[in-house]
Every structure is written in C-alpha cells, then in structure tokens.
N, C-alpha and C positions, 0 to 999 in steps of 0.2 A: 803796551804792545798794540792795543787796538788803534791808538792814535798814530803810531808809526805806520801801521798797515794802511790806514786811511790816507795818510800823507803820501804814501808810495803809489797810490792808485793813479792810473793815467787820467789826466784831465779830460772830461768828456768833450767830444767834438760836436755832436748833434744837440746843442742847447736849443731852447725855445727861440732865441734870437737868430741863431744860425738857420733853424728850420724856416722861420719867417723869411729870411733873406733868400733861401732856396726857393720858396713858393713864389716870391716876387720875380725871381730870376726865371723860373719855369714859365710864367705867363708872358714875360717879355720875350723869352726864347721862342715860344709858340708864334708870336707875332713876327719876330725877326726871321725865323727859319722858314716860314711860308714862302719867303722871297727867294729861297734856294730853287724854287720851281719856276722862277722867272724866265730862265732860258727856254723852257717849253712854251710859256705864254708868248714870248717874243717870236719863237719859231712858228708856232701854230696859229696864233691869233693875229700877229702883226707881220708875218712873213719875213722876218729878219734873217740876214745871212750871218756867217760865222764872224765876220769882222764887227758887225753891229752887236751881236750877242756878246762878243768879247769886250767890246768897248763899254757896253752898258754894265757888264759884270765888273769892270774895273772902276766905274764911277764911284760907287759907295766906298770902295777901299781907298781910292784916291782922296776922297773927302775925309775919311778916317785918318789917313796918314797926316794930312795937313793940320787937322785939329788935334792930333795926339800930343804934341809937345805942350801946347797951351793947357790942355786938359790935365796932363800929368802934373804940371806945376801948380795949377789951381786946386787940384784935389789934395795935394800935400799941404797947401797953405790954408785952405778954407774948409776942409772937411770933405766927406764922401757922400753922405746921404742926399744933400741938396742937389748935387750934380746928377746923381742917379735918378732922382725924381724928374729933373729937367730933361734928361735924356729920354725917359719913357714918354713924357708929354710931347716932345718934339717928334719922336718916332710915330706917335699916334697921328699928329697933324700931317706929317709927310706921307703916311700911309693913306690918309683920307684923300690925298691928291690923286691916287690911282683910280678912284671912282670916276674920274673924268678923262683918263688916258685912253685914246683910241688910235694912236699912231706913235711912231718913234719921233719925238720932237722935244722942244724946250721943257715942257712940263715933266716929261719922263726923266730928263737929265736933272732937273732941279730936285725932284722928289727923291731920286736915288742918292744924290749927293747929300741931301738933308738927312736921309736915313743913315748914311755912313757916319756923319758927324754925331747923330743921335745915339747910334749904337756904341760909338767910342765913349761918349759921355756916360752911358749906362754901364757898360762892361768894365771900364777902368775903375769907375767909382765903386761898383758893387764887389768886384773881385778884390780890390784893395781893402774894402771894408771887411770882406771875408777873412783876409789875412790878419786884420786888426783884432778880430774877436776869436782868433785861433791860437792855441799854444804854439810857440816857435818850433817845438820838436815834432809837431804834426802839420807843419806848413805844407809839405808836398801833398799830404793826404787831403788837406782842406782845398787846395787848388784843384786837385783831381776830382773831388766830390762836387765842387762848384761847377767845374767843366762838365762833369757827367750829367748834371741836371740840364745844363744848356744843350749838351749833345743829344740827350734823350728827346728833346724837342725837335732836333734835326730830323728825326724820323716821323714823329707825330705831326708836326706842322705841315711838311710837304704831303704826307699821306692824306691828311684831312683836306688839304687844299686841292689835291688831284681829284678826290672824291667830290668835294664841294663844287669844284668848277664844272664837273660833269653833270651833277644833279641840279645845281642852282645858278651856275654861271660865275664868272670871275669877279663880278662886282660884289657878290655875296661873300666871296673869299676875302677880298680886300677890306670889306666892312668888318669882318670878323677880326682881322689883324688890328684894326683901330680899337675895338672893344677890349681885346686882350692887353694892349699897351696901356690903356686908360686904367684898368684894374691893377696892373702891375705898378703904375705910378702911385696909386692909393696905398698899396701894401708897402711900398718902399718908404713912404712917409711914416709908417708905423714902426720901422726898425729903430732901435735905440742906438745912438752913436755916442761914444764917450767923447766929451769935449776936451780937447787938448790945447794947451797954450803953445802956439808955434811962434818962434822968434824968426820973423821974416828976414831980419838983417843977416842972420847966420844960416839961412836956407841955401843949400847948394843949387847951382843952376843945372839945367838939363845937360849942358855941354860938359860940366864937371862930372856928372853921373856917367855920361858916355865915355869918359876917359878912365873909368875904373879899370884896373888891370884885368885883362882877359875878356872883358865884356864885349868888345868890338867883334871878336870872332864868334861869340855866342849869337850876337845879333845877325851876323852874316849867315850863319847856319840857319837861323830862324827865317831869314828872308829867302834862302834857297828852298827850304821846305814849303814856304808860302807860295813860291813860284810853281812848284809841282802840284800843290793842293789847288791853286787857282786853275791850272790846266784841267785837272780831273773834275773839279766841281762845276766848272763853267761849260766844258765841252763834252762831258759824257752824255748829256741829254740829246743834243743834235746828232751825235754819233749813234746813240741807241735808236733814235727815230729812223735814221738811215738804214740801220740793220733790220728794221721791222718791228722793234719793240713799241707797243702802244702805251703801256703804263711804265713810267720811268722812275717813280718814287721808291721802288724797291731797292735801288742802289743806296739811297739815303737811309732807308730802314736798316739795311745790312750794316752800313757804316755806324749808325747810331747805336744799334743793339750791341755790337761787339765793342765799340768804344766805351759804352756805359758799363758793360760787364767787366771790362778790363779795369776801368777806373774805380768801380766799386769793389770788385773782388781783389784787385792788386793795387789799390790806392796807396797803401803804405809801403809798397815795395821800394820805391825810390828813396824814401826816408831811411829804410833799413839797409839797403844794399849800396846806396850811393846814388845821388841824383844824376851826376854826370855819367856814370856807368850805365844806368838804365836808359838814359836819353840816347846814348851812343848805340847800344845794342838794338833798341827799338827803331832807330833811324835806319839801321841796316835792313831790317825787314820792311821798311817803308818802300824800298826799291821795287818790291814785287807788285805793289798796287797799280802802277801805270801799265805794267805788262798784262795784268788781268783785263784791263780795258782794251788793249790791242786785240786780245782774243775774247772779246766780250760775247760773241755768239757761241763760244765754247763753254765759258765759265758761268755766264749769266750775270744779271745785274746785282742780285743779292750777294753772291759770293765775292764779286769784285769789290762791292762796297764794304763787305765784312773784312776783307784783307786790309783795306785802308783804315777802317775803324780800329782794328786790333793794334796796328802799329801806331797810329796817331793818338789813340787813347792813352798809351804809355808815354810816347815821345813828348807831346806838347806840354803837359803839366810838369814833367821831369825837367825839361829844358827851361821852362818858366821859372821853376824853383832855383835852377842853376844860375839864371840871370839875377834873381833876387838875392842870392847868396853873395853876389858881387856888388851889392849896394848896402847902404846903411838902413836901419829901420825907418828913419825919418825921410828916406828917399824912396819908399816903396811905391808911391804913386808914380813917380818919374820912371822908376825901374819897370813897373808894369806897363806904362805907356811906351817906353822904349822897346820892350820886347814885342808887344802886340803891334806897335808901329812898324817894326822891322818885318814881322810876318806879313802884315797887310801890304807893305811895299812890294814884297815878292808876289803876293797873291794878285795885286792889281797889275803888276808887270806881266805875270804869266797869263792872266786873263786877256789883256789887251794885245800884247805883242804876238802871242802864239795864235791869236785869231787870224793874223796875216799869214803866218806859217801854214796854218790849216787850209786857208784858201788857196795858197800856192802849191801845197803838197797834198797832205791828207791828215785826218785826225790821228791815225796810228803814229804818224811821224812826230806829232807834238807829245804824244804819250811816251814815246821812246826818248825824246829830249828830257822829259820830266824824270824818267828813271835814271838817266845819266847825271842829271843835276843832283838827285838824291845820293848817288854814289859819291860824287865829289864832296857833298856836304858831310857825308859819313867820314871821309878821310880827314876833313878839317876838324870835325868834332873829336875824332879819336886822338888828335894831337893837342887838345886843349889841356892846360895844366889844371890839376884838381885843387890848387890853392885858391882861396878867396879872401874877401876882406874881413870876415868875422874871425 
C-alpha cells in the first residue's frame, strides 16, 4: 500500500537543479530587464524622439528574430546548457558597450542587436532545458514558473536602475548589468544537463516544425500579442513623461507583481482546465491593458501595468504550451524558438512602425490600435482547433 501511495505522488517540480536554473535565470533577467528602462534613458539623456525610441526598441527584437531559427535548430542538435552560457557571456559583453554610449549612433545599434541575439541564446536554451527536467504533465506550470522568475526581474531590474541612475548615474547601472550577466553565466555552467544521443539525419527542419497542424495560427496570434506588447512597453514611458510622471518604473512593477502572482498562484490552471482555453480567455482581458494607458492620468502607472501583467501572466505561458503541444518532444527547441520568434517579430514591428504613427498622430492612437489588434487575435485564437500532435 505504501509503495502505491508513493508511486502516485506527483513528481516534484522544484528540484535542486530546477532551483539552480531559476537562480541563473533570475540574475540574467535582472541584467536584461534593466534595459526596459532604455526609452527613458533615450528620451531624457539623449533627447531621442518617438521614431528613434521605437527604432532602438525594435533593434534587439529584430536581432532576436534573425537568430531564432538557427538557435532553435542548434539547441535541439547540440544541447541546451552551452548555448545558455554563451548567451549570458555575450549579453555581458554587449552591456559593457553601454559604458561608452553618449549619443544615438552605430555603437548603440550594435550593442542592442548583440543583446537581442544574446537574449535569444539564453532564453531559448534555458526555457527548453526547463521543460527537459520537468514532468510532461506539469509542462505548463514549469513554463509559467520559469517565466514568473524572469518577470519578477522586470520589476526589480528597472526599479533598481531608476534608483541607481538617480543616485550614481547611468554608467553605474550599465556596469551592474555586466556583473549580473557574468554571475548568471557561471551558475548556468553548474546546471546538470542529461546528455542525449541525437540523430541529426532524422532531425526535422524548422520549416517542417512550422508546418505542424494548427501551429501557424498560434504563431500569428503570438505575433499580434507581441505587436501590442511592443507598443505598450516601448511607448508608455515617453507618454508618461509627457503627462508629467517623473518616475516611470512603477508600470513595470505593477506588471511584474501581478504577472508573477498569477503565474505562481495559478501556474497549474492551464494544465488543469486546458491550455488553449486559458490562453483564449486571458487574451480577451489583454484588450483592457492598452485602454488603461490611454487614460493613464486617471488610472496611474501601477494599475495600468497591473492590468497587463494579470493578462500576460496567464496568456503567454499558456499559449507557449499550446505551441509546444503541436510539436514533438525532440523538436522542443525549434518549437520554443518559433513561438518566441513570432512574438518578437510582432514586438519589433509594433515598436518600430507605431513610432511613426505616434509621431503623426498621438500616443493614445497607437494604444487604441493595440487594443484592436488584441481583439482580432482573440477572435483568431477562439477558432483554433483543440487537437494537437500528441
């Protein structure tokens, strides 16, 4: 009787190795999330306009998208940990370049693009490794917890950066990001990865993965959500500064606190109620987030960020799991790369193109466009079949 009881116990999720992976991710996330405050640095320190801010915001995502297919293939072929370590090291090097940036120019462009590629290396590798060491029945919860750790740094990184920039200057902030990335690289090397024999001859291509039934519509929805996210993340800061807000990191704090609470408290909801169902419902509530920015002077930065965090905290990992459901276990690296690549394409497009719209019209106009995009994405996702490859 005791043996049966033990056998029926759920496999623990928070093992020592998973905890180590989360610690490494948290440090990398602190380094990476600091640059969410870059629009303020550009607007206040470099006097950049909306088009420039949007263009710089799109650079890292553009580099991420270009690197994504190659990284997804190599992560499946050659393992996860080594690429994660490389990503953290490259991010540290590219962050060091910001110590010499005094204007919008080639060095800024190069560093942001290098950061985008480095982030993709790290995130795809470590998020895929997280799914490798997780029981399949708790896949959605693992993705949610991994994302919750990363999202928690979305609040802490910018908050520390805003305080640090005011007290010690921006160079001290950028130096801190270098140190965090270096320590993350060291911790990543300590993670134990199971060595698997991979038959390269029988490995599916990225194009074959993209042809999986139903995956294209999932990726389109991810891109549309990324478009809206790009608009909100990139342009809420110059909009808030126009309205008279001096401290802008409270939006990211509200986002991160609610997203983390949702992912930790309701992390297993998608696995229990259905990943597609949870993704669809949460995307509907996503629509309210851009409207809160339109009336930012009424709702405030924290509340507006909290709305986005509550919806995104459920939506993003649930849709990620839906995408992985439509791939084979041996294709998870490519599936993860395809999903994040689609989201980043949308994010980059929203950051870049809507900068021109904001210049010609206003910031509330682009937030209204974002809300409309979310509504169309909701309609598309609601029509997706629940059948998958497994």
